[in-house]
C-alpha positions in Angstrom: 0.1 0.2 -0.2 1.1 3.6 -0.8 2.4 5.8 2.2 -0.3 8.2 3.4 2.4 10.6 5.5 -1.1 13.0 6.7 -3.0 10.1 7.4 -4.5 10.4 11.1 -3.6 7.0 13.6 -5.7 5.0 15.3 -6.2 3.5 18.4 -5.8 -0.6 17.2 -8.6 -2.3 18.7 -9.3 -6.7 19.2 -11.4 -7.9 16.3 -13.8 -10.6 17.9 -14.8 -10.8 21.7 -12.4 -13.3 23.4 -14.1 -16.5 25.4 -15.0 -16.4 28.7 -15.7 -19.3 30.7 -11.8 -19.5 32.0 -12.1 -16.9 34.7 -8.6 -15.1 34.6 -7.9 -15.4 38.1 -7.8 -18.7 37.8 -5.0 -19.2 35.6 -0.9 -18.0 36.5 -0.1 -16.4 33.9 4.0 -16.7 35.2 5.8 -13.5 34.1 8.7 -13.0 31.4 10.1 -16.2 31.1 14.5 -15.3 31.5 15.2 -15.8 27.8 17.6 -13.4 27.4 16.3 -9.5 25.5 18.8 -9.9 22.6 21.0 -12.5 20.8 23.9 -10.1 20.9 24.6 -7.5 23.1 23.8 -4.8 19.9 20.5 -6.9 19.4 19.5 -5.0 22.6 20.9 -2.3 22.5 18.5 -1.9 18.8 15.7 -2.9 22.1 16.6 -1.0 24.7 17.4 2.6 23.0 14.3 1.9 20.8 11.6 1.8 23.6 13.7 4.6 25.7 13.7 7.0 23.2 10.3 6.1 22.4 9.1 6.4 25.9 10.7 9.8 25.9 8.9 10.8 22.8 5.1 9.8 24.4 6.2 10.6 27.9 3.1 12.8 28.9 0.7 11.1 27.1 -1.5 8.2 27.4 0.9 6.1 25.5 2.3 2.3 26.8 5.5 1.8 25.3 7.7 -0.9 26.6 9.3 -4.6 25.2 10.6 -8.6 26.5 7.2 -8.8 27.1 4.9 -11.4 27.3 1.9 -10.6 26.3 -0.5 -13.1 25.8 -3.8 -13.4 23.4 -5.8 -16.5 24.3 -7.9 -16.5 27.8 -7.3 -19.4 29.7 -4.2 -21.0 28.2 -0.9 -19.5 29.2 1.2 -20.9 26.4 -0.9 -19.0 23.4 1.7 -15.7 24.0 4.3 -13.6 22.3 7.0 -12.1 23.5 7.6 -8.8 21.1 10.8 -6.8 21.0 9.9 -3.4 21.1 5.2 -2.8 21.6 3.5 0.5 21.4 -0.2 1.0 22.5 -2.3 4.2 21.8 -4.5 5.1 24.9 -3.5 2.7 27.6 -2.0 4.3 31.0 1.9 3.5 30.9 2.9 1.7 33.6 4.5 -0.9 34.9 3.2 -4.9 34.0 4.2 -8.2 34.9 2.5 -8.9 30.8 0.4 -8.1 29.2 -3.1 -10.0 29.0 -4.7 -9.1 25.8 -8.8 -9.0 26.5 -7.6 -7.0 30.0 -5.8 -4.4 28.1 -9.0 -4.4 26.2 -6.7 -3.1 22.9 -3.6 -5.1 20.5 -0.6 -2.8 19.8 -0.8 -0.5 17.4 2.6 -1.1 16.7 5.1 -4.1 17.2 9.0 -4.1 16.6 10.8 -7.2 16.2 15.0 -7.0 15.9 15.1 -9.9 14.0 18.1 -12.2 13.8 19.2 -15.0 12.0 18.1 -17.0 14.8 14.4 -15.1 14.7 14.2 -14.5 11.4 11.7 -17.7 10.3 10.3 -16.8 13.4 9.4 -13.1 12.6 8.3 -13.4 9.3 6.2 -16.3 9.5 4.7 -17.0 13.5 4.8 -13.4 14.7 3.9 -12.2 11.4 1.1 -14.8 11.0 0.5 -13.9 14.9 0.4 -10.0 14.7 -1.9 -9.7 12.6 -4.1 -13.2 13.3 -4.7 -13.3 16.6 -3.9 -10.1 18.2 -4.4 -7.4 14.8 -1.4 -5.5 15.8 -1.7 -1.9 13.2 1.6 -1.9 12.4 4.5 -4.8 12.4 7.8 -3.7 11.0 10.7 -5.4 11.3 15.1 -4.8 11.5 18.0 -6.7 11.3 20.4 -3.9 12.6 23.2 -6.2 10.9 22.4 -6.4 7.4 22.9 -9.6 7.1 19.2 -11.8 7.5 16.6 -9.3 5.7 16.8 -6.9 2.7 16.3 -4.1 3.0 17.1 -4.5 6.5 14.3 -2.4 7.2 11.2 -3.6 6.2 7.0 -2.7 7.5 3.2 -3.6 7.5 0.1 -2.4 7.4 -3.1 -4.4 8.8 -5.4 -3.6 5.3 -8.3 -5.3 5.9 -7.0 -8.3 7.6 -3.3 -8.5 5.9 -0.4 -7.2 6.1 0.2 -4.7 3.1 4.5 -4.2 2.4 4.7 -0.1 3.1 6.6 1.3 0.8 9.9 3.4 1.5 9.2 6.8 1.3 13.2 8.9 1.0 14.6 6.0 2.6 11.9 6.5 5.4 8.7 3.8 6.4 6.4 5.9 7.5 4.1 4.8 10.7 0.9 6.2 11.3 -0.1 4.8 13.9 3.5 6.6 15.8 3.6 9.4 13.5 6.5 8.6 13.2 8.8 7.9 10.2 11.1 4.4 10.8 15.1 4.6 9.7 17.8 1.8 8.8 20.9 4.1 9.4 23.6 1.4 9.5 23.2 -1.1 13.0 20.6 2.1 14.6 16.9 2.4 14.3 15.7 6.0 14.2 12.7 8.4 14.1 12.3 11.2 12.4 9.8 13.6 13.3 8.0 15.4 11.2 5.6 17.1 12.6 8.1 18.4 14.8 11.0 18.1 11.8 13.7 16.5 13.9 15.1 13.5 14.4 14.0 11.6 17.8 17.5 12.2 20.4 18.0 8.2 21.8 19.1 8.3 25.8 22.2 8.9 25.6 21.3 12.0 22.9 19.0 13.6 24.8 21.4 12.8 27.7 24.2 15.2 26.4 21.4 17.9 24.6 20.5 18.6 28.3 24.3 18.7 29.7 25.7 21.1 26.2 22.1 23.2 27.1 23.1 24.0 30.7 26.5 25.0 29.4 25.8 27.6 27.1 23.2 28.7 30.0 26.0 28.3 32.7 28.2 30.5 29.9 25.3 32.7 29.4 25.3 33.2 33.0 28.9 34.4 33.9 29.3 36.0 31.3 26.3 38.9 32.3 28.5 38.3 35.5 31.5 39.8 33.6 29.4 42.4 32.3 27.7 43.6 34.8 30.5 43.6 36.7 32.3 45.8 34.2 29.8 48.1 33.6 29.7 48.9 37.4 34.1 49.5 37.6 33.2 52.1 34.6 30.3 53.6 37.0 32.7 53.9 39.7 36.1 55.0 37.8 33.4 58.3 36.5 32.2 58.6 39.9 36.3 59.1 41.0 37.1 61.4 38.3 34.0 63.1 38.3 35.0 63.8 42.5 38.4 64.3 41.2 36.8 67.1 38.7 34.9 68.9 41.8 37.6 69.3 43.8 40.4 71.1 41.5 37.0 73.9 41.6 
């Protein structure tokens, strides 16, 4: 499907009601399964940076950003779960969760991003894609290969349309996410987000920290400069007073 950068984000919804024959309280849905967050340090880093970057962007909004979290999609069956690397759900309270029970949250993630690798590529392109599309109905699904070894191109995206995932075509080298209101771009081993409304790249946590330090240094330099100007002005006033007093003494 073609891109429509002006389209308003929509809320992803659960397509069909879930059976209620097994009360949630009677089933022990376990917390995270103890599996590693990423196959390598690089994969883990991309996941963490992506989650924290999006958290900063949506801070103060009713948007839940998380990842490496067990998402259960069939009540009564604790084996029916997936663990998205990154998920974003609009309209959901951004609080800490031990797991994501789809029927209790009442809405599906709007966006899922998988940081794919050699060991997860087939699962990400087949099993998970089918679950996100058919079972959970995630509105947009992105895959990113930070090593550019297993996916061509390294960044791919799909948008749900009439029950099918249609490829998101790149525009200017970026994939537009209607749900996020952002554009995704592969920058070597980094996944970057561009905000077309603000005409800026979203800073990573490290970049935001450096920007804050630079702003503080500029403020301190400006204060020091103001102080120096003030002292110079006071010295000039004192010099003029002494000169005036000297002239009066000569009369």
